[in-house]
Each structure stands twice: as structure tokens, then as C-alpha cells.
N, CA, C and O atoms as a CHARMM CRD file, in Angstrom:
* protein
*
  292
    1    1 MET  N      0.89700  -1.20700   0.01000 PROA 1      0.00000
    2    1 MET  CA     0.11300  -0.08300   0.08600 PROA 1      0.00000
    3    1 MET  C      0.95300   1.33100   0.01900 PROA 1      0.00000
    4    1 MET  O      1.92900   1.53100   0.74200 PROA 1      0.00000
    5    2 ILE  N      0.51700   2.17400  -0.82100 PROA 2      0.00000
    6    2 ILE  CA     1.14600   3.46800  -0.72700 PROA 2      0.00000
    7    2 ILE  C      0.50700   4.48600  -0.12500 PROA 2      0.00000
    8    2 ILE  O     -0.67900   4.70300  -0.37300 PROA 2      0.00000
    9    3 GLU  N      1.19200   5.21500   0.71600 PROA 3      0.00000
   10    3 GLU  CA     0.47500   6.33300   1.52300 PROA 3      0.00000
   11    3 GLU  C      1.25000   7.58900   1.13500 PROA 3      0.00000
   12    3 GLU  O      2.48000   7.62600   1.16900 PROA 3      0.00000
   13    4 ILE  N      0.43300   8.68600   0.74100 PROA 4      0.00000
   14    4 ILE  CA     0.97000   9.65700   0.20700 PROA 4      0.00000
   15    4 ILE  C      0.60400  10.98200   1.21800 PROA 4      0.00000
   16    4 ILE  O     -0.57000  11.35300   1.21600 PROA 4      0.00000
   17    5 PHE  N      1.42700  11.59000   1.94600 PROA 5      0.00000
   18    5 PHE  CA     1.08700  12.39800   2.78800 PROA 5      0.00000
   19    5 PHE  C      1.26300  13.84000   1.99800 PROA 5      0.00000
   20    5 PHE  O      2.39500  14.14300   1.62200 PROA 5      0.00000
   21    6 SER  N      0.36000  14.56900   1.79000 PROA 6      0.00000
   22    6 SER  CA     0.44100  15.82600   0.83600 PROA 6      0.00000
   23    6 SER  C     -0.24800  16.94400   1.46000 PROA 6      0.00000
   24    6 SER  O     -0.80600  16.82200   2.55100 PROA 6      0.00000
   25    7 LYS  N     -0.22500  17.99100   0.82300 PROA 7      0.00000
   26    7 LYS  CA    -0.78000  19.37900   1.31500 PROA 7      0.00000
   27    7 LYS  C     -1.44500  20.01600   0.00800 PROA 7      0.00000
   28    7 LYS  O     -1.09900  19.71200  -1.13300 PROA 7      0.00000
   29    8 GLU  N     -2.42900  20.92600   0.32000 PROA 8      0.00000
   30    8 GLU  CA    -3.16800  21.43300  -0.85700 PROA 8      0.00000
   31    8 GLU  C     -2.21800  22.41000  -1.65300 PROA 8      0.00000
   32    8 GLU  O     -1.32600  23.04000  -1.08300 PROA 8      0.00000
   33    9 ASN  N     -2.47300  22.49800  -3.04600 PROA 9      0.00000
   34    9 ASN  CA    -1.68200  23.49800  -3.80500 PROA 9      0.00000
   35    9 ASN  C     -0.34400  23.15400  -3.90200 PROA 9      0.00000
   36    9 ASN  O      0.48300  24.06000  -3.80700 PROA 9      0.00000
   37   10 CYS  N      0.06200  21.88800  -4.09200 PROA 10     0.00000
   38   10 CYS  CA     1.49600  21.42200  -4.03100 PROA 10     0.00000
   39   10 CYS  C      1.72600  20.68800  -5.15600 PROA 10     0.00000
   40   10 CYS  O      1.21800  19.59600  -5.41500 PROA 10     0.00000
   41   11 ALA  N      2.67100  21.44300  -5.97000 PROA 11     0.00000
   42   11 ALA  CA     3.07000  20.73800  -7.42500 PROA 11     0.00000
   43   11 ALA  C      3.53600  19.56100  -7.27500 PROA 11     0.00000
   44   11 ALA  O      3.24200  18.70300  -8.10700 PROA 11     0.00000
   45   12 GLN  N      4.28300  19.28700  -6.29500 PROA 12     0.00000
   46   12 GLN  CA     5.26100  17.95900  -6.09900 PROA 12     0.00000
   47   12 GLN  C      4.18600  16.92400  -5.85000 PROA 12     0.00000
   48   12 GLN  O      4.25100  15.86700  -6.47800 PROA 12     0.00000
   49   13 CYS  N      3.22100  17.12800  -5.00500 PROA 13     0.00000
   50   13 CYS  CA     2.12900  16.32000  -4.41500 PROA 13     0.00000
   51   13 CYS  C      1.35200  15.82400  -5.74500 PROA 13     0.00000
   52   13 CYS  O      0.96300  14.66200  -5.86300 PROA 13     0.00000
   53   14 GLU  N      1.19900  16.63200  -6.54900 PROA 14     0.00000
   54   14 GLU  CA    -0.02400  16.37100  -7.69100 PROA 14     0.00000
   55   14 GLU  C      0.95000  15.58100  -8.76600 PROA 14     0.00000
   56   14 GLU  O      0.43700  14.71100  -9.47000 PROA 14     0.00000
   57   15 LYS  N      2.25200  15.86500  -8.88300 PROA 15     0.00000
   58   15 LYS  CA     3.01700  15.01000  -9.70800 PROA 15     0.00000
   59   15 LYS  C      3.08600  13.50100  -9.07800 PROA 15     0.00000
   60   15 LYS  O      3.14900  12.47800  -9.76000 PROA 15     0.00000
   61   16 GLU  N      3.06200  13.55100  -7.68000 PROA 16     0.00000
   62   16 GLU  CA     3.21200  12.20100  -7.22600 PROA 16     0.00000
   63   16 GLU  C      1.94300  11.27400  -7.60500 PROA 16     0.00000
   64   16 GLU  O      1.98100  10.15100  -8.10800 PROA 16     0.00000
   65   17 LYS  N      0.94300  11.94400  -7.27800 PROA 17     0.00000
   66   17 LYS  CA    -0.36100  11.20300  -7.45500 PROA 17     0.00000
   67   17 LYS  C     -0.39700  11.02100  -9.09400 PROA 17     0.00000
   68   17 LYS  O     -0.77900   9.90700  -9.45200 PROA 17     0.00000
   69   18 MET  N     -0.11200  11.79700  -9.96800 PROA 18     0.00000
   70   18 MET  CA     0.05500  11.47400 -11.38000 PROA 18     0.00000
   71   18 MET  C      0.77200  10.40000 -11.85200 PROA 18     0.00000
   72   18 MET  O      0.46700   9.72900 -12.83800 PROA 18     0.00000
   73   19 LEU  N      2.03000  10.19100 -10.91700 PROA 19     0.00000
   74   19 LEU  CA     2.87000   9.10300 -11.33700 PROA 19     0.00000
   75   19 LEU  C      2.24300   7.94100 -11.02100 PROA 19     0.00000
   76   19 LEU  O      2.26200   6.97200 -11.78000 PROA 19     0.00000
   77   20 CYS  N      1.60100   7.94600  -9.80500 PROA 20     0.00000
   78   20 CYS  CA     0.86500   6.66600  -9.31300 PROA 20     0.00000
   79   20 CYS  C     -0.05800   6.17700 -10.32500 PROA 20     0.00000
   80   20 CYS  O     -0.05800   5.04300 -10.80400 PROA 20     0.00000
   81   21 GLN  N     -0.98500   7.30800 -10.65800 PROA 21     0.00000
   82   21 GLN  CA    -1.92900   6.95700 -11.58500 PROA 21     0.00000
   83   21 GLN  C     -1.53000   6.39800 -12.93400 PROA 21     0.00000
   84   21 GLN  O     -2.21300   5.49800 -13.42300 PROA 21     0.00000
   85   22 MET  N     -0.36300   6.92000 -13.63100 PROA 22     0.00000
   86   22 MET  CA     0.07000   6.62600 -14.83100 PROA 22     0.00000
   87   22 MET  C      0.70700   5.10400 -14.61700 PROA 22     0.00000
   88   22 MET  O      0.84900   4.36600 -15.59200 PROA 22     0.00000
   89   23 LYS  N      1.05100   4.71700 -13.38200 PROA 23     0.00000
   90   23 LYS  CA     1.63500   3.41600 -13.31400 PROA 23     0.00000
   91   23 LYS  C      0.54600   2.41500 -12.75600 PROA 23     0.00000
   92   23 LYS  O      0.89700   1.28500 -12.41900 PROA 23     0.00000
   93   24 SER  N     -0.69900   2.79500 -12.66000 PROA 24     0.00000
   94   24 SER  CA    -1.81100   2.24200 -12.18600 PROA 24     0.00000
   95   24 SER  C     -1.56100   1.62200 -10.68400 PROA 24     0.00000
   96   24 SER  O     -1.90300   0.48200 -10.37100 PROA 24     0.00000
   97   25 LEU  N     -1.00300   2.42300  -9.92800 PROA 25     0.00000
   98   25 LEU  CA    -0.79100   2.21800  -8.41000 PROA 25     0.00000
   99   25 LEU  C     -1.73300   2.90800  -7.58000 PROA 25     0.00000
  100   25 LEU  O     -1.98900   4.11100  -7.64500 PROA 25     0.00000
  101   26 ALA  N     -2.32700   1.90900  -6.64600 PROA 26     0.00000
  102   26 ALA  CA    -3.24000   2.62400  -5.74700 PROA 26     0.00000
  103   26 ALA  C     -2.53400   3.09400  -4.64400 PROA 26     0.00000
  104   26 ALA  O     -1.55200   2.56600  -4.12200 PROA 26     0.00000
  105   27 TYR  N     -3.20700   4.31900  -4.26300 PROA 27     0.00000
  106   27 TYR  CA    -2.45800   5.18400  -2.98400 PROA 27     0.00000
  107   27 TYR  C     -3.61500   5.50400  -2.08700 PROA 27     0.00000
  108   27 TYR  O     -4.79000   5.43600  -2.44800 PROA 27     0.00000
  109   28 GLU  N     -3.19700   5.86700  -0.86700 PROA 28     0.00000
  110   28 GLU  CA    -4.11800   6.69600  -0.04500 PROA 28     0.00000
  111   28 GLU  C     -3.50400   7.93100   0.18400 PROA 28     0.00000
  112   28 GLU  O     -2.29600   7.95400   0.42300 PROA 28     0.00000
  113   29 GLU  N     -4.19200   9.01400   0.14500 PROA 29     0.00000
  114   29 GLU  CA    -3.69600  10.30700   0.25300 PROA 29     0.00000
  115   29 GLU  C     -4.19300  10.67900   1.77100 PROA 29     0.00000
  116   29 GLU  O     -5.26200  10.35900   2.29200 PROA 29     0.00000
  117   30 LYS  N     -3.11100  11.45400   2.34000 PROA 30     0.00000
  118   30 LYS  CA    -3.58500  11.91000   3.69100 PROA 30     0.00000
  119   30 LYS  C     -3.00800  13.33800   3.94400 PROA 30     0.00000
  120   30 LYS  O     -1.92800  13.61300   3.42200 PROA 30     0.00000
  121   31 ASP  N     -3.56300  14.13800   4.60400 PROA 31     0.00000
  122   31 ASP  CA    -3.20000  15.37800   4.88100 PROA 31     0.00000
  123   31 ASP  C     -1.85100  15.48200   5.81000 PROA 31     0.00000
  124   31 ASP  O     -1.87400  15.30700   7.02800 PROA 31     0.00000
  125   32 ILE  N     -0.82500  15.75200   5.15200 PROA 32     0.00000
  126   32 ILE  CA     0.53100  15.96700   5.79700 PROA 32     0.00000
  127   32 ILE  C      0.41500  16.78100   7.35300 PROA 32     0.00000
  128   32 ILE  O      1.06100  16.41300   8.33500 PROA 32     0.00000
  129   33 TYR  N     -0.34700  17.71500   7.35200 PROA 33     0.00000
  130   33 TYR  CA    -0.38600  18.54300   8.57200 PROA 33     0.00000
  131   33 TYR  C     -1.02300  17.81400   9.66400 PROA 33     0.00000
  132   33 TYR  O     -0.59500  17.96500  10.80900 PROA 33     0.00000
  133   34 GLN  N     -2.08400  16.97400   9.40100 PROA 34     0.00000
  134   34 GLN  CA    -2.81900  16.25000  10.35100 PROA 34     0.00000
  135   34 GLN  C     -1.95000  15.00300  10.92100 PROA 34     0.00000
  136   34 GLN  O     -2.39400  14.39200  11.89300 PROA 34     0.00000
  137   35 ALA  N     -0.76700  14.63000  10.35300 PROA 35     0.00000
  138   35 ALA  CA     0.07100  13.33100  10.65900 PROA 35     0.00000
  139   35 ALA  C      1.58500  13.79800  10.85300 PROA 35     0.00000
  140   35 ALA  O      2.45800  12.94300  10.70200 PROA 35     0.00000
  141   36 LEU  N      1.90900  14.96800  11.14600 PROA 36     0.00000
  142   36 LEU  CA     3.25900  15.29200  11.33400 PROA 36     0.00000
  143   36 LEU  C      3.92900  14.32700  12.40900 PROA 36     0.00000
  144   36 LEU  O      5.00900  13.75200  12.27200 PROA 36     0.00000
  145   37 ASP  N      3.17400  14.27200  13.37700 PROA 37     0.00000
  146   37 ASP  CA     3.77300  13.27700  14.56600 PROA 37     0.00000
  147   37 ASP  C      3.94400  12.00500  13.91800 PROA 37     0.00000
  148   37 ASP  O      5.05900  11.48500  13.96200 PROA 37     0.00000
  149   38 ASP  N      2.97400  11.41600  13.30700 PROA 38     0.00000
  150   38 ASP  CA     2.94000  10.02400  13.03800 PROA 38     0.00000
  151   38 ASP  C      4.02200   9.85600  12.00500 PROA 38     0.00000
  152   38 ASP  O      4.72400   8.84600  12.04500 PROA 38     0.00000
  153   39 ILE  N      4.22300  10.87300  10.98700 PROA 39     0.00000
  154   39 ILE  CA     5.36000  10.70200   9.97000 PROA 39     0.00000
  155   39 ILE  C      6.83700  10.81400  10.67900 PROA 39     0.00000
  156   39 ILE  O      7.82200  10.18200  10.29600 PROA 39     0.00000
  157   40 ALA  N      6.81400  11.65400  11.68900 PROA 40     0.00000
  158   40 ALA  CA     8.19500  11.81300  12.36100 PROA 40     0.00000
  159   40 ALA  C      8.35100  10.64500  13.16600 PROA 40     0.00000
  160   40 ALA  O      9.54200  10.39500  13.35700 PROA 40     0.00000
  161   41 GLU  N      7.48700   9.76600  13.75500 PROA 41     0.00000
  162   41 GLU  CA     7.67000   8.60500  14.41500 PROA 41     0.00000
  163   41 GLU  C      8.02600   7.49400  13.43000 PROA 41     0.00000
  164   41 GLU  O      8.99200   6.74400  13.57000 PROA 41     0.00000
  165   42 ARG  N      7.16200   7.45900  12.42900 PROA 42     0.00000
  166   42 ARG  CA     7.57300   6.25700  11.48100 PROA 42     0.00000
  167   42 ARG  C      8.67300   6.48300  10.70000 PROA 42     0.00000
  168   42 ARG  O      9.21300   5.46500  10.26700 PROA 42     0.00000
  169   43 SER  N      9.19100   7.61600  10.37800 PROA 43     0.00000
  170   43 SER  CA    10.33500   7.89800   9.46100 PROA 43     0.00000
  171   43 SER  C     11.46700   8.14600  10.20000 PROA 43     0.00000
  172   43 SER  O     12.52900   7.94900   9.60900 PROA 43     0.00000
  173   44 GLY  N     11.52700   8.58800  11.52500 PROA 44     0.00000
  174   44 GLY  CA    12.61500   9.12000  11.96800 PROA 44     0.00000
  175   44 GLY  C     13.18900  10.53900  12.05200 PROA 44     0.00000
  176   44 GLY  O     14.14300  10.96700  12.70200 PROA 44     0.00000
  177   45 GLN  N     12.27100  11.20100  11.14100 PROA 45     0.00000
  178   45 GLN  CA    12.57500  12.63800  10.90300 PROA 45     0.00000
  179   45 GLN  C     11.25100  13.45200  10.78600 PROA 45     0.00000
  180   45 GLN  O     10.19600  13.03500  10.30700 PROA 45     0.00000
  181   46 VAL  N     11.48900  14.67400  11.30500 PROA 46     0.00000
  182   46 VAL  CA    10.39000  15.80200  11.10500 PROA 46     0.00000
  183   46 VAL  C     10.30700  15.95800   9.59700 PROA 46     0.00000
  184   46 VAL  O     11.30900  16.26000   8.95000 PROA 46     0.00000
  185   47 PRO  N      9.02500  15.73800   8.98100 PROA 47     0.00000
  186   47 PRO  CA     8.98900  16.13300   7.65400 PROA 47     0.00000
  187   47 PRO  C      8.92800  17.65500   7.19000 PROA 47     0.00000
  188   47 PRO  O      8.02100  18.34800   7.65100 PROA 47     0.00000
  189   48 ARG  N      9.75600  18.15700   6.38600 PROA 48     0.00000
  190   48 ARG  CA    10.02500  19.49100   5.93000 PROA 48     0.00000
  191   48 ARG  C      9.50900  19.72100   4.68600 PROA 48     0.00000
  192   48 ARG  O      9.44400  20.88200   4.28200 PROA 48     0.00000
  193   49 THR  N      9.08400  18.70100   3.92700 PROA 49     0.00000
  194   49 THR  CA     8.46700  19.04700   2.70900 PROA 49     0.00000
  195   49 THR  C      7.37600  18.21900   2.25900 PROA 49     0.00000
  196   49 THR  O      7.14600  17.18900   2.89300 PROA 49     0.00000
  197   50 ALA  N      6.66400  18.51700   1.25100 PROA 50     0.00000
  198   50 ALA  CA     5.60100  17.56200   0.81000 PROA 50     0.00000
  199   50 ALA  C      5.70700  17.05600  -0.49000 PROA 50     0.00000
  200   50 ALA  O      6.21100  17.87600  -1.25800 PROA 50     0.00000
  201   51 PRO  N      5.36700  15.85500  -1.06400 PROA 51     0.00000
  202   51 PRO  CA     4.85100  14.96600  -0.19000 PROA 51     0.00000
  203   51 PRO  C      5.92200  13.99500   0.49400 PROA 51     0.00000
  204   51 PRO  O      7.12800  14.08900   0.26100 PROA 51     0.00000
  205   52 GLN  N      5.41700  13.14500   1.27600 PROA 52     0.00000
  206   52 GLN  CA     6.07300  12.28300   2.19000 PROA 52     0.00000
  207   52 GLN  C      5.45600  10.98600   1.81700 PROA 52     0.00000
  208   52 GLN  O      4.23100  10.87700   1.86300 PROA 52     0.00000
  209   53 ILE  N      6.27100   9.91100   1.42000 PROA 53     0.00000
  210   53 ILE  CA     5.76000   8.85000   0.92000 PROA 53     0.00000
  211   53 ILE  C      6.12500   7.41400   1.69500 PROA 53     0.00000
  212   53 ILE  O      7.29400   7.11800   1.94200 PROA 53     0.00000
  213   54 PHE  N      5.19700   6.70700   1.98700 PROA 54     0.00000
  214   54 PHE  CA     5.62400   5.24100   2.61800 PROA 54     0.00000
  215   54 PHE  C      4.79900   4.18600   1.67000 PROA 54     0.00000
  216   54 PHE  O      3.63400   4.26400   1.28000 PROA 54     0.00000
  217   55 VAL  N      5.76100   3.20000   1.43300 PROA 55     0.00000
  218   55 VAL  CA     5.30600   2.08900   0.60700 PROA 55     0.00000
  219   55 VAL  C      5.22900   0.74600   1.64000 PROA 55     0.00000
  220   55 VAL  O      6.26300   0.40800   2.21500 PROA 55     0.00000
  221   56 ASP  N      4.18000   0.11700   1.82100 PROA 56     0.00000
  222   56 ASP  CA     3.97800  -0.97700   2.65000 PROA 56     0.00000
  223   56 ASP  C      4.55700  -0.73100   4.17600 PROA 56     0.00000
  224   56 ASP  O      5.16900  -1.55500   4.85600 PROA 56     0.00000
  225   57 GLY  N      4.25800   0.40300   4.47600 PROA 57     0.00000
  226   57 GLY  CA     4.61200   0.92900   5.84600 PROA 57     0.00000
  227   57 GLY  C      6.28400   1.22200   5.89800 PROA 57     0.00000
  228   57 GLY  O      6.83700   1.29100   6.99600 PROA 57     0.00000
  229   58 ARG  N      6.89000   1.35400   4.90500 PROA 58     0.00000
  230   58 ARG  CA     8.26900   1.57200   4.77700 PROA 58     0.00000
  231   58 ARG  C      8.67300   3.10900   4.42400 PROA 58     0.00000
  232   58 ARG  O      8.11300   3.55400   3.42200 PROA 58     0.00000
  233   59 TYR  N      9.27200   3.69600   4.88000 PROA 59     0.00000
  234   59 TYR  CA     9.33500   5.19400   4.52300 PROA 59     0.00000
  235   59 TYR  C     10.30000   5.28600   3.47400 PROA 59     0.00000
  236   59 TYR  O     11.46500   4.93000   3.64900 PROA 59     0.00000
  237   60 VAL  N      9.79800   5.83200   2.19000 PROA 60     0.00000
  238   60 VAL  CA    10.58400   6.15100   1.16000 PROA 60     0.00000
  239   60 VAL  C     11.06600   7.45600   0.86000 PROA 60     0.00000
  240   60 VAL  O     12.07600   7.49800   0.15800 PROA 60     0.00000
  241   61 GLY  N     10.59500   8.46700   1.21500 PROA 61     0.00000
  242   61 GLY  CA    11.11000   9.88700   1.03200 PROA 61     0.00000
  243   61 GLY  C      9.96300  10.61700   0.44200 PROA 61     0.00000
  244   61 GLY  O      8.79600  10.30900   0.68200 PROA 61     0.00000
  245   62 GLY  N     10.34200  11.65200  -0.38800 PROA 62     0.00000
  246   62 GLY  CA     9.42800  12.65500  -1.16200 PROA 62     0.00000
  247   62 GLY  C      9.47700  12.16100  -2.44600 PROA 62     0.00000
  248   62 GLY  O      9.87200  11.00900  -2.62400 PROA 62     0.00000
  249   63 TYR  N      9.08600  12.96200  -3.50700 PROA 63     0.00000
  250   63 TYR  CA     9.00800  12.70800  -5.08000 PROA 63     0.00000
  251   63 TYR  C      9.97000  12.12600  -5.52500 PROA 63     0.00000
  252   63 TYR  O      9.78700  11.00200  -5.99400 PROA 63     0.00000
  253   64 ASP  N     11.06500  12.60200  -5.52100 PROA 64     0.00000
  254   64 ASP  CA    12.39500  12.30500  -6.01300 PROA 64     0.00000
  255   64 ASP  C     12.70800  10.93600  -5.68800 PROA 64     0.00000
  256   64 ASP  O     12.93600  10.09500  -6.55700 PROA 64     0.00000
  257   65 GLU  N     12.72400  10.67100  -4.30200 PROA 65     0.00000
  258   65 GLU  CA    13.23000   9.28200  -3.74600 PROA 65     0.00000
  259   65 GLU  C     12.08200   8.15600  -4.23200 PROA 65     0.00000
  260   65 GLU  O     12.38900   6.96900  -4.34000 PROA 65     0.00000
  261   66 PHE  N     10.73000   8.64700  -4.51100 PROA 66     0.00000
  262   66 PHE  CA     9.78100   7.71600  -4.88700 PROA 66     0.00000
  263   66 PHE  C      9.82900   7.23900  -6.37500 PROA 66     0.00000
  264   66 PHE  O      9.51500   6.13300  -6.81500 PROA 66     0.00000
  265   67 ALA  N     10.31700   8.38400  -7.07800 PROA 67     0.00000
  266   67 ALA  CA    10.41700   7.94700  -8.51900 PROA 67     0.00000
  267   67 ALA  C     11.69600   7.19900  -8.70600 PROA 67     0.00000
  268   67 ALA  O     11.81200   6.42000  -9.65200 PROA 67     0.00000
  269   68 ALA  N     12.61200   7.38900  -7.89400 PROA 68     0.00000
  270   68 ALA  CA    13.78900   6.50000  -8.21500 PROA 68     0.00000
  271   68 ALA  C     13.33700   5.09100  -7.55600 PROA 68     0.00000
  272   68 ALA  O     13.67500   4.05600  -8.13200 PROA 68     0.00000
  273   69 TYR  N     12.62100   5.03200  -6.42500 PROA 69     0.00000
  274   69 TYR  CA    12.35400   3.82200  -5.94100 PROA 69     0.00000
  275   69 TYR  C     11.44100   3.03200  -6.99000 PROA 69     0.00000
  276   69 TYR  O     11.43600   1.80100  -7.01100 PROA 69     0.00000
  277   70 LEU  N     10.78300   3.69400  -7.73100 PROA 70     0.00000
  278   70 LEU  CA     9.98600   2.74500  -8.64400 PROA 70     0.00000
  279   70 LEU  C     10.86000   2.39500  -9.90400 PROA 70     0.00000
  280   70 LEU  O     10.64900   1.35200 -10.52400 PROA 70     0.00000
  281   71 LYS  N     11.80000   3.24100 -10.25800 PROA 71     0.00000
  282   71 LYS  CA    12.70800   2.98900 -11.22700 PROA 71     0.00000
  283   71 LYS  C     13.31300   1.60500 -11.11300 PROA 71     0.00000
  284   71 LYS  O     13.51900   0.83000 -12.04600 PROA 71     0.00000
  285   72 ASN  N     13.56000   1.41700  -9.85800 PROA 72     0.00000
  286   72 ASN  CA    14.45400   0.21400  -9.50600 PROA 72     0.00000
  287   72 ASN  C     13.58000  -1.05300  -9.16000 PROA 72     0.00000
  288   72 ASN  O     14.08400  -2.05800  -8.65800 PROA 72     0.00000
  289   73 GLN  N     12.32600  -0.95100  -9.44000 PROA 73     0.00000
  290   73 GLN  CA    11.23900  -1.91700  -8.89900 PROA 73     0.00000
  291   73 GLN  C     11.07100  -2.77800 -10.25200 PROA 73     0.00000
  292   73 GLN  O     10.26800  -3.71000 -10.29500 PROA 73     0.00000
């Protein structure tokens, strides 16, 4: 399962969702502001940018890291 923690009016967040849609990947979108503590606990760092992505519960990072992750799959 892909979790995308995003915010409104975020170009990188929109690119992330489009990337998932192009690859027919199901994702769950969540508000980054309502999950800051959860993200920090799960990733080991306080999120400073959006989006923040987890795949099957594992922290991947932001858009660039997720694109690289998909390229290597």
C-alpha cells in the first residue's frame, strides 16, 4: 500500500499522484499537517517538505526518492 502525505496546492504532490495513476498504483492520500507526529515517528525525522511517501509501511521519502524507488522496481 502506498501512503502519500500531501498538502493542498503542492505541485510535487500532484506530480506524485499523477505518477501513481500513470503506473496504475493504488494509493491513499492523507493530509500531511494532520499526521506530522505520525510521520516523524515512522520515518525517524520531522517532515520538512511534501509529499512524504510510505510504501508498505516503509518510509521512502519525497517525490524524487519515490520516482527512483519505482525505477528500481
